[in-house]
C-alpha positions as CSV (number, residue, x, y, z in Angstrom):
1,M,-4.2,18.1,-0.3
2,K,-5.9,15.1,-2.0
3,E,-6.7,11.9,-0.3
4,E,-7.9,8.4,-0.7
5,R,-8.9,5.6,1.7
6,V,-8.4,1.9,1.1
7,T,-10.0,-0.8,3.5
8,F,-8.7,-4.3,3.4
9,L,-8.6,-7.5,5.4
10,G,-5.9,-9.7,7.1
11,H,-5.0,-13.1,6.0
12,R,-3.2,-16.0,7.8
13,N,-0.2,-16.1,5.3
14,I,0.6,-12.5,5.7
15,R,4.4,-12.0,6.4
16,C,5.5,-8.7,5.6
17,L,9.3,-9.3,5.1
18,H,10.0,-7.6,1.9
19,K,12.7,-5.2,2.3
20,K,11.8,-2.8,-0.8
21,T,7.9,-3.1,-1.1
22,I,4.5,-3.2,0.6
23,E,1.6,-4.5,-1.4
24,I,-2.1,-4.5,-0.6
25,T,-4.3,-6.6,-3.1
26,K,-7.9,-7.1,-4.2
27,A,-7.1,-10.7,-4.4
28,V,-8.7,-13.0,-1.4
29,S,-6.3,-15.6,-1.1
30,L,-2.5,-15.5,-0.7
31,S,0.4,-18.0,-0.5
32,T,3.5,-17.7,1.7
33,K,5.7,-16.4,-1.3
34,G,3.8,-13.0,-1.3
35,V,6.1,-11.6,1.6
36,C,5.6,-7.9,0.7
37,I,1.5,-8.4,1.0
38,A,0.1,-6.3,4.2
39,G,-3.4,-7.1,3.1
40,V,-6.0,-8.9,0.9
41,S,-9.6,-8.0,-0.2
42,A,-8.9,-4.4,-0.8
43,S,-11.7,-2.2,-1.4
44,K,-9.3,-0.2,-4.2
45,A,-6.6,-0.8,-6.5
46,C,-4.4,1.8,-8.3
47,N,-6.9,1.8,-11.3
48,D,-9.8,2.7,-8.8
49,F,-8.4,5.9,-7.4
50,D,-10.4,9.1,-8.3
51,R,-9.1,10.8,-11.5
52,E,-7.9,14.0,-9.8
53,F,-6.1,11.9,-7.2
54,K,-4.3,10.1,-10.0
55,A,-3.4,13.3,-11.7
56,K,-1.6,14.5,-8.3
57,L,0.3,11.3,-8.0
58,S,1.3,11.4,-11.6
59,E,3.1,14.9,-11.0
60,A,6.7,14.8,-10.2
61,G,8.2,15.1,-6.6
62,R,5.1,15.6,-4.6
63,R,5.3,13.9,-1.1
64,V,3.0,11.0,-0.4
65,N,2.0,10.3,3.1
66,L,0.7,6.8,4.0
67,E,-0.7,5.4,7.1
68,I,-1.6,1.7,7.7
69,I,-4.2,1.6,10.7
70,V,-4.8,-1.9,12.3
71,A,-6.9,-2.6,15.4
72,G,-5.9,1.0,17.1
73,M,-2.2,0.7,16.1
74,S,-0.7,2.8,13.3
75,F,2.4,2.5,11.0
76,S,3.3,5.6,9.0
77,M,5.5,6.3,5.9
78,H,6.1,8.6,3.3
79,G,7.1,8.2,-0.6
80,F,7.0,10.5,-3.7
81,T,5.0,10.8,-6.6
82,D,6.4,10.3,-10.3
83,Q,5.6,11.5,-13.7
84,R,5.8,8.0,-14.9
85,L,3.1,6.5,-12.9
86,T,0.2,5.1,-14.8
87,L,-1.9,3.8,-11.8
88,S,-3.7,1.4,-14.0
89,H,-3.4,-1.9,-12.3
90,G,-6.9,-3.3,-11.4
91,H,-5.9,-5.4,-8.6
92,D,-2.8,-4.2,-6.6
93,I,-1.4,-1.4,-4.8
94,V,2.6,-1.4,-4.5
95,I,4.5,1.1,-2.4
96,R,8.3,1.1,-3.3
97,K,11.5,2.1,-1.8
98,S,13.1,2.1,-5.1
99,N,12.2,4.4,-8.2
100,F,10.8,1.3,-10.3
101,V,7.4,1.9,-11.8
102,C,4.9,0.0,-13.1
103,P,1.0,0.0,-13.3
104,R,0.8,-1.4,-9.8
105,T,3.0,1.5,-8.5
106,L,1.4,4.0,-6.1
107,C,4.7,5.9,-5.2
108,V,8.4,5.7,-5.2
109,L,11.5,6.2,-2.9
110,C,9.3,5.4,0.1
111,D,11.1,5.5,3.7
112,K,9.8,2.0,4.9
113,A,8.9,-1.4,3.4
114,S,6.7,-4.4,4.6
115,S,9.7,-5.5,6.7
116,D,9.7,-2.2,8.8
117,M,6.4,-2.8,10.0
118,P,6.1,-3.7,13.7
119,R,5.8,-7.3,14.2
120,D,2.8,-6.9,16.9
121,L,0.9,-5.2,13.9
122,V,1.9,-7.6,11.5
123,M,0.7,-10.5,13.9
124,K,-2.7,-8.6,13.8
125,L,-2.7,-8.8,10.2
126,Q,-2.1,-12.5,10.1
127,N,-5.8,-12.8,11.4
128,P,-8.4,-13.2,8.6
129,D,-10.9,-11.2,10.7
130,T,-8.8,-8.1,11.0
131,E,-10.0,-5.1,9.2
132,A,-7.5,-2.5,8.4
133,E,-7.1,0.6,6.2
134,L,-4.5,2.6,4.2
135,N,-4.8,5.9,4.3
136,I,-3.0,8.1,1.3
137,T,-2.5,11.9,1.1
138,V,-0.8,13.7,-1.5
139,E,0.7,17.1,-0.6
């Protein structure tokens, strides 16, 4: 099993209302239009993952377990790898419920999106001082 950890920060404009995706970005600012974004100032984007980890994500049909941890709270979900993944984007990580793939896509066919995140966890992410992490494991 391969795993990666991405740290990120909250932002006052985080909404987590999107029904199909969750995004974490290296960007430091965020408008209210980014309704899928769960965190900013990320330590990694798709392109920063370890080569072996990216190879596992690019195999078809592996299960990807994801956990967002915020102030002692956690939100778990899972998706799947896809042979079309390039993981080449230098700023973003996007988790998708659909099977759409672009350079920002980490995994597809995920069972949850940002709108599924508990509202009390989202409220914590609306504080710019909040530190959080995304743990990603590929089976």
